[in-house]
RODO-2510 file (C-alpha; in nm, 4 decimals, decimal comma):
residues 321
     n   res          X          Y          Z
     1     m    -0,5659    -1,7881    -2,0319
     2     k    -0,4086    -1,5602    -2,2654
     3     k    -0,4915    -1,1889    -2,1734
     4     i    -0,5984    -1,0941    -1,8146
     5     l    -0,6503    -0,7688    -1,6574
     6     i    -0,6726    -0,6910    -1,3086
     7     i    -0,7959    -0,3805    -1,1563
     8     q    -0,7057    -0,2151    -0,8273
     9     t    -0,7678     0,1404    -0,8169
    10     a    -0,7246     0,2085    -0,4614
    11     f    -0,4760     0,3210    -0,2772
    12     i    -0,0857     0,2573    -0,2699
    13     g    -0,0905     0,0396    -0,0451
    14     d    -0,3558    -0,1763    -0,1978
    15     v    -0,1943    -0,1652    -0,5517
    16     i     0,1584    -0,2956    -0,3590
    17     l    -0,1162    -0,5699    -0,1878
    18     a    -0,2082    -0,6560    -0,5355
    19     t     0,1423    -0,7151    -0,6787
    20     p     0,1430    -1,0979    -0,5717
    21     v    -0,1379    -1,1439    -0,7992
    22     i     0,0601    -1,0419    -1,1170
    23     s     0,3700    -1,2548    -0,9713
    24     e     0,1370    -1,5579    -0,9137
    25     f    -0,0575    -1,5532    -1,2247
    26     k     0,2843    -1,4907    -1,4495
    27     r     0,4380    -1,8338    -1,2543
    28     i     0,1450    -2,0650    -1,3838
    29     f     0,0917    -1,8892    -1,7460
    30     p     0,4333    -1,7703    -1,8325
    31     d     0,3269    -1,6493    -2,1823
    32     c     0,0247    -1,4771    -2,0379
    33     q    -0,0517    -1,0886    -2,1035
    34     i    -0,1172    -0,9269    -1,8139
    35     d    -0,2673    -0,5819    -1,7985
    36     f    -0,3665    -0,3612    -1,4331
    37     l    -0,5591    -0,0590    -1,3640
    38     l    -0,4903     0,1275    -1,1308
    39     r    -0,5959     0,5230    -1,0167
    40     k    -0,3711     0,8389    -1,1158
    41     g    -0,0777     0,8692    -0,8924
    42     n    -0,0175     0,5456    -0,8102
    43     e     0,1135     0,4388    -1,1776
    44     s     0,4791     0,4739    -1,0881
    45     l     0,4703     0,1732    -0,8643
    46     l     0,4571    -0,0766    -1,1068
    47     a     0,7432     0,0987    -1,3137
    48     n     0,9584    -0,1748    -1,4174
    49     n     0,7294    -0,4536    -1,3113
    50     p     0,9050    -0,7280    -1,5250
    51     w     0,5237    -0,9581    -1,5205
    52     i     0,3222    -0,6642    -1,6491
    53     n     0,2259    -0,5576    -1,9909
    54     e     0,0598    -0,2591    -1,9923
    55     v    -0,0448    -0,0522    -1,7115
    56     f    -0,3702     0,1656    -1,7558
    57     i    -0,4948     0,4713    -1,5751
    58     l    -0,8075     0,5962    -1,4186
    59     d    -0,7771     0,9395    -1,3811
    60     k    -1,1184     1,0749    -1,2506
    61     k    -1,0196     1,4731    -1,2893
    62     k    -1,1053     1,3750    -1,6331
    63     g    -1,4844     1,3485    -1,5699
    64     k    -1,5921     0,9786    -1,4341
    65     y    -1,8296     0,8793    -1,7414
    66     v    -1,5980     1,0239    -1,9882
    67     e    -1,3080     0,8422    -1,8185
    68     f    -1,5161     0,5133    -1,8211
    69     k    -1,6563     0,5487    -2,1495
    70     r    -1,2963     0,5337    -2,2846
    71     l    -1,1957     0,2742    -2,0470
    72     i    -1,4445     0,0360    -2,1471
    73     q    -1,4087     0,0433    -2,4997
    74     l    -1,0217    -0,0039    -2,4462
    75     f    -1,1227    -0,2862    -2,2612
    76     r    -1,3350    -0,4374    -2,4973
    77     s    -1,1050    -0,3989    -2,7836
    78     n    -0,8680    -0,5747    -2,6191
    79     h    -1,1048    -0,9156    -2,5687
    80     y    -0,9658    -1,0476    -2,2604
    81     d    -0,9974    -1,4436    -2,0981
    82     e    -1,0480    -1,2569    -1,7673
    83     i    -1,0764    -0,9402    -1,5117
    84     i    -1,0230    -0,9707    -1,2166
    85     n    -1,1288    -0,6982    -0,9833
    86     l    -0,9696    -0,6534    -0,5799
    87     h    -1,1729    -0,3359    -0,5893
    88     r    -1,4476    -0,3860    -0,3785
    89     y    -1,6752    -0,0974    -0,4848
    90     l    -1,9717    -0,0050    -0,7057
    91     s    -1,7084     0,2138    -1,0041
    92     s    -1,4764    -0,1092    -1,0761
    93     g    -1,7424    -0,3624    -1,0872
    94     i    -1,9242    -0,1385    -1,3683
    95     l    -1,5971    -0,1582    -1,5167
    96     t    -1,5697    -0,5097    -1,4988
    97     l    -1,8798    -0,5882    -1,6108
    98     l    -1,8724    -0,3902    -1,9542
    99     g    -1,5214    -0,5049    -2,0149
   100     g    -1,6225    -0,7432    -2,2351
   101     a    -1,3839    -1,0461    -2,0616
   102     k    -1,5504    -1,3998    -2,1156
   103     k    -1,4901    -1,4211    -1,7286
   104     t    -1,5047    -1,1883    -1,4058
   105     t    -1,3895    -1,2207    -1,0433
   106     g    -1,3930    -1,0283    -0,7690
   107     f    -1,4959    -1,0094    -0,4098
   108     n    -1,8344    -1,0679    -0,3247
   109     s    -1,8467    -0,7335    -0,1392
   110     n    -1,8570    -0,5379    -0,4447
   111     p    -2,2030    -0,4359    -0,5155
   112     l    -2,2188    -0,5962    -0,8444
   113     s    -2,0480    -0,8933    -0,7347
   114     f    -2,3600    -1,1485    -0,8652
   115     f    -2,2903    -1,1108    -1,1974
   116     y    -1,9280    -1,2420    -1,1342
   117     t    -1,8298    -1,5361    -1,2923
   118     h    -1,6728    -1,6104    -0,9728
   119     k    -1,6751    -1,4449    -0,5998
   120     l    -1,4689    -1,4724    -0,3294
   121     d    -1,5258    -1,3699     0,0434
   122     h    -1,3677    -1,0876     0,1409
   123     s    -1,3924    -1,0612     0,5057
   124     l    -1,2328    -0,8179     0,7658
   125     t    -1,2999    -1,0343     1,0612
   126     q    -1,1353    -1,3813     1,0065
   127     g    -0,7705    -1,2307     1,0540
   128     k    -0,6342    -1,3251     0,6688
   129     h    -0,3969    -1,0833     0,5262
   130     e    -0,4797    -0,9114     0,2340
   131     i    -0,2746    -1,0726    -0,0060
   132     v    -0,3989    -1,4150     0,1582
   133     r    -0,7884    -1,2682     0,0010
   134     n    -0,6491    -1,0905    -0,3343
   135     l    -0,4502    -1,4588    -0,3980
   136     s    -0,7750    -1,6229    -0,3695
   137     t    -0,9139    -1,4880    -0,6977
   138     i    -0,7050    -1,7096    -0,8413
   139     k    -0,6677    -1,9855    -0,6321
   140     r    -0,8292    -2,2055    -0,8808
   141     f    -0,5576    -2,2056    -1,0759
   142     g    -0,2618    -2,3268    -0,8379
   143     a    -0,1683    -1,9819    -0,7365
   144     s    -0,0138    -1,9742    -0,3619
   145     s    -0,1997    -1,8783    -0,0526
   146     m     0,0899    -1,6469     0,0497
   147     v     0,3395    -1,4045    -0,1705
   148     r     0,5254    -1,1530    -0,0567
   149     p     0,4496    -0,8089    -0,2382
   150     s     0,7199    -0,6447    -0,5024
   151     l     0,8505    -0,3337    -0,6286
   152     f     1,1130    -0,2597    -0,8570
   153     p     1,3645     0,0260    -0,8280
   154     s     1,5540     0,1004    -1,0868
   155     d     1,9607     0,1244    -1,0555
   156     d     1,9087     0,4897    -1,1104
   157     d     1,7022     0,4620    -0,8017
   158     f     1,9131     0,2652    -0,6019
   159     q     2,2393     0,5528    -0,7441
   160     y     2,0599     0,8448    -0,6688
   161     v     1,9419     0,7531    -0,3044
   162     n     2,2984     0,6462    -0,2411
   163     s     2,3857     1,0078    -0,2205
   164     f     2,2002     1,0104     0,1111
   165     i     2,3329     0,6767     0,2679
   166     h     2,6636     0,7716     0,4931
   167     g     2,6536     0,5014     0,7535
   168     d     2,3458     0,3716     0,9429
   169     y     2,0309     0,5703     0,9511
   170     f     1,6336     0,5841     1,0199
   171     c     1,3585     0,6691     0,7922
   172     l     0,9820     0,7564     0,9445
   173     a     0,6953     0,8021     0,7466
   174     p     0,4789     0,9831     0,9735
   175     s     0,1681     1,0907     0,7436
   176     s    -0,1299     0,9082     0,6493
   177     v    -0,4533     0,9533     0,4691
   178     w    -0,6666     0,9487     0,8322
   179     f    -0,5656     1,0882     1,1150
   180     t    -0,6464     0,8213     1,3773
   181     k    -0,4137     0,6241     1,2088
   182     m    -0,1238     0,8621     1,2233
   183     l     0,0830     0,8346     1,5715
   184     p     0,0539     1,1566     1,7402
   185     i     0,3628     1,4170     1,6534
   186     e     0,4774     1,4529     2,0058
   187     k     0,5828     1,0228     1,9881
   188     w     0,7796     1,1054     1,6824
   189     i     0,9501     1,3797     1,8685
   190     e     1,0035     1,1083     2,0998
   191     l     1,0874     0,8495     1,9178
   192     i     1,3555     1,0883     1,7571
   193     e     1,4710     1,1533     2,0440
   194     l     1,5542     0,7742     2,0901
   195     i     1,7473     0,7278     1,7381
   196     n     1,9173     1,0820     1,7513
   197     n     2,2515     0,9531     1,8626
   198     k     2,2368     0,6250     1,5804
   199     g     2,2501     0,7352     1,2873
   200     k     2,1082     0,9915     1,0268
   201     i     1,6806     1,0812     1,0063
   202     y     1,4760     1,0865     0,6962
   203     l     1,1742     1,2011     0,6871
   204     l     0,9832     1,0370     0,3937
   205     g     0,5846     1,1083     0,2533
   206     g     0,4733     1,2741    -0,0449
   207     p     0,4329     1,6180    -0,1374
   208     g     0,1439     1,7030     0,0997
   209     d     0,3003     1,5668     0,3754
   210     f     0,6039     1,8322     0,3550
   211     d     0,4327     2,0293     0,6214
   212     l     0,3650     1,7992     0,8624
   213     c     0,7542     1,6271     0,8451
   214     q     0,8977     2,0147     0,8018
   215     a     0,6839     2,0775     1,1748
   216     i     0,8576     1,7482     1,3373
   217     l     1,1532     1,8368     1,1783
   218     q     1,1085     2,1871     1,3738
   219     k     1,0138     2,0509     1,6939
   220     s     1,3082     1,7897     1,7795
   221     n     1,6580     1,8851     1,8810
   222     a     1,8368     1,6576     1,6139
   223     t     2,0085     1,8108     1,4370
   224     n     2,1242     1,5492     1,1542
   225     i     1,7593     1,4954     1,0438
   226     e     1,6558     1,5892     0,6823
   227     n     1,2850     1,6312     0,5300
   228     l     1,2839     1,4812     0,2392
   229     a     0,8464     1,4343     0,1710
   230     g     0,8030     1,5080    -0,1459
   231     k     1,1475     1,4865    -0,3111
   232     l     1,1271     1,0992    -0,3868
   233     s     0,9727     0,9008    -0,5949
   234     f     0,7758     0,5770    -0,4753
   235     l     1,0675     0,3795    -0,5960
   236     q     1,3170     0,5815    -0,4866
   237     s     1,1285     0,5961    -0,1321
   238     a     1,1830     0,2356    -0,1751
   239     a     1,5657     0,1873    -0,2696
   240     l     1,6027     0,4006     0,0477
   241     i     1,4214     0,2349     0,3037
   242     k     1,5330    -0,0850     0,1543
   243     s     1,8843    -0,0674     0,3658
   244     a     1,7752     0,1724     0,6567
   245     k     1,9005     0,0413     0,9873
   246     r     1,5289     0,0389     1,0862
   247     n     1,2175     0,1941     0,9323
   248     f     0,9404     0,3670     1,1372
   249     v     0,5602     0,3736     0,9668
   250     n     0,2365     0,3704     1,0187
   251     d    -0,0930     0,1389     0,9007
   252     s    -0,0388     0,3234     0,5814
   253     g     0,1178     0,3135     0,2136
   254     p     0,4857     0,2618     0,3438
   255     l     0,3847    -0,0662     0,5699
   256     h     0,3415    -0,1877     0,2192
   257     i     0,6553    -0,0464     0,0552
   258     c     0,8551    -0,1917     0,3568
   259     s     0,7076    -0,5194     0,3302
   260     a     0,8010    -0,5308    -0,0548
   261     m     1,1307    -0,4880     0,0211
   262     n     1,1578    -0,7086     0,2618
   263     a     1,3029    -0,3916     0,5111
   264     r     1,3468    -0,3928     0,8421
   265     v     1,0094    -0,1855     0,9946
   266     t     0,8798    -0,0701     1,3232
   267     a     0,4681    -0,0163     1,2567
   268     f     0,2654     0,1691     1,4680
   269     f    -0,1271     0,0283     1,4693
   270     c    -0,3413     0,3401     1,6648
   271     s    -0,6789     0,3132     1,5342
   272     t    -0,6642    -0,0107     1,3006
   273     i    -0,5250    -0,3229     1,3870
   274     t    -0,3386    -0,6030     1,2702
   275     d    -0,5702    -0,8700     1,2565
   276     f    -0,7867    -0,6771     0,9674
   277     g    -0,5217    -0,7741     0,7228
   278     f    -0,2662    -0,5129     0,5925
   279     g     0,0082    -0,6044     0,8667
   280     p     0,3944    -0,5730     0,8127
   281     l     0,5266    -0,8946     0,6437
   282     s     0,8847    -0,8400     0,6761
   283     d     1,1478    -1,0495     0,8175
   284     d     1,1858    -0,8013     1,0669
   285     v     0,9119    -0,6829     1,1877
   286     k     0,7871    -0,5116     1,5502
   287     v     0,4398    -0,3823     1,5650
   288     l     0,3604    -0,1166     1,8544
   289     e    -0,0187    -0,0914     1,9584
   290     v    -0,2337     0,0005     2,2724
   291     e    -0,3747    -0,3287     2,3346
   292     k    -0,7035    -0,4146     2,5176
   293     l    -0,8489    -0,0187     2,4315
   294     a    -1,2263    -0,0925     2,4647
   295     c    -1,2759     0,1511     2,1104
   296     r    -1,0248     0,0188     1,9540
   297     p    -1,0328    -0,0517     1,6572
   298     c    -1,2980     0,1853     1,5751
   299     g    -1,2975     0,1653     1,2335
   300     i    -1,1362    -0,0001     0,9554
   301     h    -0,9565     0,2745     0,7495
   302     g    -0,9692     0,5350     1,0432
   303     h    -1,1232     0,8975     1,1036
   304     k    -1,0422     1,2156     1,0840
   305     e    -1,0433     1,2330     1,4790
   306     c    -1,0735     1,0539     1,7463
   307     p    -1,4207     0,9633     1,7734
   308     k    -1,4250     0,9301     2,1812
   309     g    -1,2231     1,2633     2,1820
   310     h    -0,9110     1,1033     2,3827
   311     f    -0,7013     0,9239     2,0847
   312     r    -0,5611     0,7143     2,3191
   313     c    -0,4751     0,4753     2,0897
   314     g    -0,2084     0,6896     1,9398
   315     n    -0,0674     0,9027     2,2919
   316     d    -0,0476     0,5644     2,4804
   317     i     0,2087     0,3879     2,2599
   318     n     0,4692     0,3148     2,3908
   319     i     0,8049     0,3948     2,2120
   320     e     1,0917     0,1757     2,1694
   321     i     1,3526     0,0620     1,9265
***
Protein backbone atom coordinates (compact mmCIF):
# COMPACT_ATOMS: atom_id res chain seq x y z
CA UNK A 1 0.00 0.00 0.00
CA UNK A 2 1.64 3.22 -1.18
CA UNK A 3 -0.86 6.06 -1.30
CA UNK A 4 -4.20 6.49 0.45
CA UNK A 5 -6.69 9.31 0.90
CA UNK A 6 -8.91 9.58 3.98
CA UNK A 7 -12.10 11.64 3.67
CA UNK A 8 -13.91 13.17 6.66
CA UNK A 9 -15.67 16.43 5.81
CA UNK A 10 -17.99 16.62 8.83
CA UNK A 11 -17.50 18.49 12.12
CA UNK A 12 -14.53 19.11 14.42
CA UNK A 13 -15.10 16.04 16.55
CA UNK A 14 -15.47 13.80 13.49
CA UNK A 15 -12.04 14.86 12.22
CA UNK A 16 -10.47 14.20 15.63
CA UNK A 17 -12.10 10.77 15.81
CA UNK A 18 -10.63 9.97 12.38
CA UNK A 19 -7.04 10.42 13.56
CA UNK A 20 -6.70 6.81 14.85
CA UNK A 21 -7.17 5.62 11.25
CA UNK A 22 -4.22 7.81 10.29
CA UNK A 23 -1.95 6.57 13.08
CA UNK A 24 -2.89 2.90 12.66
CA UNK A 25 -2.44 2.96 8.91
CA UNK A 26 0.98 4.53 9.31
CA UNK A 27 1.89 1.94 11.96
CA UNK A 28 0.95 -0.91 9.63
CA UNK A 29 2.43 0.66 6.48
CA UNK A 30 5.28 2.91 7.66
CA UNK A 31 6.26 3.95 4.14
CA UNK A 32 2.79 4.82 2.89
CA UNK A 33 1.65 8.32 1.92
CA UNK A 34 -1.49 9.45 3.71
CA UNK A 35 -3.49 12.44 2.49
CA UNK A 36 -6.63 13.78 4.17
CA UNK A 37 -9.65 15.72 2.94
CA UNK A 38 -11.68 17.86 5.35
CA UNK A 39 -13.96 20.89 5.25
CA UNK A 40 -12.57 24.41 5.39
CA UNK A 41 -12.15 25.64 8.94
CA UNK A 42 -10.98 22.29 10.33
CA UNK A 43 -7.57 22.12 8.65
CA UNK A 44 -5.62 23.39 11.66
CA UNK A 45 -6.74 20.33 13.65
CA UNK A 46 -4.25 18.25 11.68
CA UNK A 47 -1.35 20.73 11.86
CA UNK A 48 1.93 19.12 12.96
CA UNK A 49 0.53 15.60 12.49
CA UNK A 50 3.67 13.60 11.65
CA UNK A 51 1.80 10.87 9.77
CA UNK A 52 0.07 13.05 7.16
CA UNK A 53 1.58 13.93 3.82
CA UNK A 54 -0.95 16.57 2.74
CA UNK A 55 -4.26 18.01 3.90
CA UNK A 56 -6.82 18.97 1.25
CA UNK A 57 -9.66 21.40 1.95
CA UNK A 58 -13.22 21.31 0.69
CA UNK A 59 -14.42 24.92 0.57
CA UNK A 60 -18.13 24.86 -0.26
CA UNK A 61 -18.25 28.66 -0.35
CA UNK A 62 -16.40 28.48 -3.66
CA UNK A 63 -19.28 26.48 -5.12
CA UNK A 64 -19.92 22.77 -4.65
CA UNK A 65 -19.54 21.77 -8.30
CA UNK A 66 -16.43 23.87 -8.85
CA UNK A 67 -14.83 22.33 -5.76
CA UNK A 68 -15.89 18.79 -6.68
CA UNK A 69 -14.37 19.16 -10.15
CA UNK A 70 -11.13 20.53 -8.71
CA UNK A 71 -10.82 17.81 -6.08
CA UNK A 72 -11.72 14.94 -8.42
CA UNK A 73 -9.07 16.07 -10.88
CA UNK A 74 -6.56 16.39 -8.06
CA UNK A 75 -7.36 12.96 -6.64
CA UNK A 76 -7.17 11.30 -10.04
CA UNK A 77 -3.76 12.84 -10.66
CA UNK A 78 -2.51 11.41 -7.35
CA UNK A 79 -3.35 7.81 -8.35
CA UNK A 80 -4.40 6.59 -4.91
CA UNK A 81 -4.26 2.91 -4.08
CA UNK A 82 -7.28 3.38 -1.85
CA UNK A 83 -9.72 6.05 -0.75
CA UNK A 84 -11.18 5.53 2.73
CA UNK A 85 -14.35 7.55 3.25
CA UNK A 86 -15.36 8.01 6.90
CA UNK A 87 -18.10 10.48 5.97
CA UNK A 88 -21.55 8.96 5.47
CA UNK A 89 -23.24 11.36 3.08
CA UNK A 90 -23.72 11.64 -0.67
CA UNK A 91 -21.18 14.39 -1.36
CA UNK A 92 -18.24 12.39 -0.04
CA UNK A 93 -19.52 9.28 -1.80
CA UNK A 94 -19.28 11.11 -5.12
CA UNK A 95 -15.70 12.20 -4.41
CA UNK A 96 -14.81 8.66 -3.34
CA UNK A 97 -16.17 6.98 -6.45
CA UNK A 98 -14.86 9.55 -8.94
CA UNK A 99 -11.46 9.96 -7.26
CA UNK A 100 -9.82 7.33 -9.45
CA UNK A 101 -8.51 5.09 -6.66
CA UNK A 102 -7.86 1.39 -7.26
CA UNK A 103 -10.04 0.54 -4.25
CA UNK A 104 -12.67 2.37 -2.21
CA UNK A 105 -13.78 1.78 1.38
CA UNK A 106 -16.53 3.31 3.49
CA UNK A 107 -19.71 2.78 5.46
CA UNK A 108 -22.87 1.14 4.15
CA UNK A 109 -24.87 4.16 5.35
CA UNK A 110 -23.42 6.23 2.49
CA UNK A 111 -25.96 6.36 -0.37
CA UNK A 112 -23.26 5.32 -2.86
CA UNK A 113 -21.72 2.54 -0.76
CA UNK A 114 -23.13 -0.09 -3.13
CA UNK A 115 -20.27 0.78 -5.48
CA UNK A 116 -17.48 0.62 -2.85
CA UNK A 117 -14.87 -2.12 -2.96
CA UNK A 118 -15.25 -2.58 0.80
CA UNK A 119 -18.23 -1.40 2.84
CA UNK A 120 -18.65 -1.67 6.61
CA UNK A 121 -21.58 -1.41 8.96
CA UNK A 122 -22.09 1.88 10.78
CA UNK A 123 -24.71 1.39 13.47
CA UNK A 124 -25.48 3.78 16.32
CA UNK A 125 -27.48 1.13 18.16
CA UNK A 126 -24.70 -1.31 19.09
CA UNK A 127 -22.90 0.80 21.70
CA UNK A 128 -19.65 0.88 19.71
CA UNK A 129 -17.46 3.95 19.89
CA UNK A 130 -17.06 5.93 16.67
CA UNK A 131 -13.34 5.16 16.73
CA UNK A 132 -14.10 1.43 16.70
CA UNK A 133 -16.38 2.00 13.71
CA UNK A 134 -13.74 4.10 11.94
CA UNK A 135 -10.98 1.57 12.55
CA UNK A 136 -13.18 -1.19 11.15
CA UNK A 137 -12.43 0.30 7.71
CA UNK A 138 -8.82 -0.89 7.99
CA UNK A 139 -9.33 -3.92 10.22
CA UNK A 140 -8.47 -6.20 7.29
CA UNK A 141 -4.93 -4.80 7.40
CA UNK A 142 -4.49 -5.67 11.09
CA UNK A 143 -5.58 -2.40 12.69
CA UNK A 144 -6.27 -2.29 16.42
CA UNK A 145 -9.92 -1.97 17.38
CA UNK A 146 -9.43 1.05 19.66
CA UNK A 147 -6.75 3.74 19.63
CA UNK A 148 -6.96 7.11 21.38
CA UNK A 149 -7.27 10.07 18.98
CA UNK A 150 -4.35 12.44 18.65
CA UNK A 151 -3.66 16.14 18.24
CA UNK A 152 -0.25 17.79 18.07
CA UNK A 153 -0.01 21.28 19.59
CA UNK A 154 3.37 22.80 18.81
CA UNK A 155 5.92 24.07 21.32
CA UNK A 156 4.73 27.56 20.41
CA UNK A 157 1.15 26.57 21.24
CA UNK A 158 2.18 25.35 24.68
CA UNK A 159 4.38 28.37 25.24
CA UNK A 160 1.53 30.72 24.34
CA UNK A 161 -0.97 29.18 26.76
CA UNK A 162 1.63 29.04 29.53
CA UNK A 163 0.98 32.75 30.02
CA UNK A 164 -2.52 31.82 31.25
CA UNK A 165 -1.35 29.16 33.70
CA UNK A 166 -0.78 30.33 37.26
CA UNK A 167 -1.73 27.51 39.59
CA UNK A 168 -4.88 25.42 39.23
CA UNK A 169 -7.37 26.29 36.51
CA UNK A 170 -10.54 24.93 34.92
CA UNK A 171 -11.69 25.05 31.29
CA UNK A 172 -15.39 25.31 30.44
CA UNK A 173 -16.66 24.89 26.86
CA UNK A 174 -20.39 25.73 27.05
CA UNK A 175 -21.36 25.79 23.37
CA UNK A 176 -22.48 23.28 20.74
CA UNK A 177 -23.84 23.36 17.21
CA UNK A 178 -27.11 21.98 18.60
CA UNK A 179 -29.17 23.64 21.35
CA UNK A 180 -30.27 20.36 22.94
CA UNK A 181 -26.64 19.28 23.32
CA UNK A 182 -25.85 22.38 25.38
CA UNK A 183 -26.05 22.45 29.15
CA UNK A 184 -28.32 25.42 30.05
CA UNK A 185 -26.65 28.70 31.04
CA UNK A 186 -28.07 28.46 34.56
CA UNK A 187 -26.28 25.15 35.04
CA UNK A 188 -22.98 26.64 33.93
CA UNK A 189 -23.50 29.40 36.50
CA UNK A 190 -24.14 26.73 39.13
CA UNK A 191 -20.93 24.96 38.13
CA UNK A 192 -18.93 28.19 38.29
CA UNK A 193 -20.18 28.80 41.83
CA UNK A 194 -18.85 25.37 42.84
CA UNK A 195 -15.35 25.88 41.42
CA UNK A 196 -15.03 29.65 41.87
CA UNK A 197 -12.56 29.49 44.76
CA UNK A 198 -10.67 26.46 43.51
CA UNK A 199 -8.76 28.05 40.63
CA UNK A 200 -8.89 30.25 37.56
CA UNK A 201 -11.79 29.64 35.17
CA UNK A 202 -11.42 29.89 31.38
CA UNK A 203 -14.38 29.87 29.00
CA UNK A 204 -13.42 28.30 25.67
CA UNK A 205 -14.99 28.20 22.21
CA UNK A 206 -14.77 29.60 18.73
CA UNK A 207 -15.43 33.20 17.62
CA UNK A 208 -19.14 32.43 17.30
CA UNK A 209 -19.26 31.32 20.94
CA UNK A 210 -17.98 34.59 22.39
CA UNK A 211 -21.40 36.09 23.14
CA UNK A 212 -22.60 32.93 24.93
CA UNK A 213 -19.44 32.79 27.02
CA UNK A 214 -19.70 36.50 27.79
CA UNK A 215 -23.30 36.09 28.93
CA UNK A 216 -22.21 33.33 31.31
CA UNK A 217 -19.32 35.43 32.59
CA UNK A 218 -21.57 38.44 33.24
CA UNK A 219 -24.23 36.40 35.03
CA UNK A 220 -21.73 34.71 37.32
CA UNK A 221 -20.32 36.23 40.49
CA UNK A 222 -16.84 34.91 39.80
CA UNK A 223 -13.97 37.36 39.72
CA UNK A 224 -11.36 34.89 38.49
CA UNK A 225 -13.03 34.04 35.17
CA UNK A 226 -11.91 34.94 31.64
CA UNK A 227 -13.58 34.59 28.26
CA UNK A 228 -11.12 33.11 25.75
CA UNK A 229 -13.72 32.19 23.11
CA UNK A 230 -12.34 33.03 19.68
CA UNK A 231 -8.94 33.96 21.10
CA UNK A 232 -7.25 30.55 20.87
CA UNK A 233 -6.70 28.25 17.93
CA UNK A 234 -7.82 24.61 18.10
CA UNK A 235 -4.35 23.45 19.07
CA UNK A 236 -3.80 26.28 21.56
CA UNK A 237 -7.08 25.25 23.19
CA UNK A 238 -5.85 21.66 23.23
CA UNK A 239 -2.61 22.75 24.90
CA UNK A 240 -4.56 24.64 27.60
CA UNK A 241 -7.04 21.80 28.11
CA UNK A 242 -4.26 19.26 28.61
CA UNK A 243 -3.15 20.53 32.02
CA UNK A 244 -6.45 21.84 33.40
CA UNK A 245 -7.45 20.62 36.83
CA UNK A 246 -10.70 19.66 35.10
CA UNK A 247 -12.46 20.39 31.83
CA UNK A 248 -16.25 20.67 31.58
CA UNK A 249 -17.75 20.11 28.14
CA UNK A 250 -20.91 19.20 26.24
CA UNK A 251 -21.24 16.33 23.78
CA UNK A 252 -19.32 18.37 21.21
CA UNK A 253 -15.89 19.08 19.71
CA UNK A 254 -14.09 20.07 22.95
CA UNK A 255 -15.00 16.67 24.41
CA UNK A 256 -12.94 15.00 21.67
CA UNK A 257 -10.09 17.46 22.15
CA UNK A 258 -10.00 16.28 25.77
CA UNK A 259 -9.85 12.68 24.59
CA UNK A 260 -6.98 13.46 22.21
CA UNK A 261 -5.01 15.18 24.99
CA UNK A 262 -6.00 12.59 27.64
CA UNK A 263 -7.22 15.51 29.74
CA UNK A 264 -9.40 15.26 32.84
CA UNK A 265 -12.98 15.83 31.76
CA UNK A 266 -16.58 15.99 32.90
CA UNK A 267 -18.97 15.66 29.97
CA UNK A 268 -22.61 16.75 30.02
CA UNK A 269 -24.88 14.61 27.88
CA UNK A 270 -28.26 16.26 27.50
CA UNK A 271 -30.37 15.01 24.58
CA UNK A 272 -27.77 12.51 23.33
CA UNK A 273 -26.27 9.42 24.98
CA UNK A 274 -22.81 7.88 25.10
CA UNK A 275 -24.15 4.68 23.53
CA UNK A 276 -24.20 6.52 20.21
CA UNK A 277 -20.42 6.13 20.32
CA UNK A 278 -19.12 9.65 20.92
CA UNK A 279 -18.26 9.49 24.61
CA UNK A 280 -15.00 10.71 26.21
CA UNK A 281 -11.90 8.48 26.20
CA UNK A 282 -9.59 10.14 28.74
CA UNK A 283 -8.30 8.15 31.71
CA UNK A 284 -10.15 10.47 34.10
CA UNK A 285 -13.76 10.79 32.88
CA UNK A 286 -17.09 11.68 34.45
CA UNK A 287 -20.35 11.75 32.50
CA UNK A 288 -23.30 13.69 33.93
CA UNK A 289 -26.74 13.03 32.48
CA UNK A 290 -30.38 12.49 33.36
CA UNK A 291 -31.01 8.76 33.27
CA UNK A 292 -34.34 7.01 32.68
CA UNK A 293 -35.91 9.98 30.92
CA UNK A 294 -38.52 8.59 28.52
CA UNK A 295 -37.92 11.14 25.76
CA UNK A 296 -34.14 10.76 25.80
CA UNK A 297 -32.40 10.42 23.41
CA UNK A 298 -34.54 12.45 21.04
CA UNK A 299 -32.13 12.31 18.11
CA UNK A 300 -28.60 11.52 16.99
CA UNK A 301 -27.35 15.09 16.63
CA UNK A 302 -29.72 17.04 18.83
CA UNK A 303 -32.24 19.75 17.92
CA UNK A 304 -32.51 23.53 17.74
CA UNK A 305 -35.08 23.34 20.54
CA UNK A 306 -36.48 20.69 22.86
CA UNK A 307 -39.20 18.73 20.98
CA UNK A 308 -41.15 18.40 24.24
CA UNK A 309 -40.67 22.00 25.32
CA UNK A 310 -39.29 21.23 28.79
CA UNK A 311 -35.62 20.35 28.10
CA UNK A 312 -35.48 18.21 31.23
CA UNK A 313 -32.43 16.35 29.90
CA UNK A 314 -30.48 19.58 30.43
CA UNK A 315 -32.38 21.36 33.17
CA UNK A 316 -32.46 18.33 35.49
CA UNK A 317 -28.76 17.46 35.39
CA UNK A 318 -27.22 17.49 38.87
CA UNK A 319 -24.04 19.55 38.79
CA UNK A 320 -21.09 18.10 40.67
CA UNK A 321 -17.35 18.34 40.50
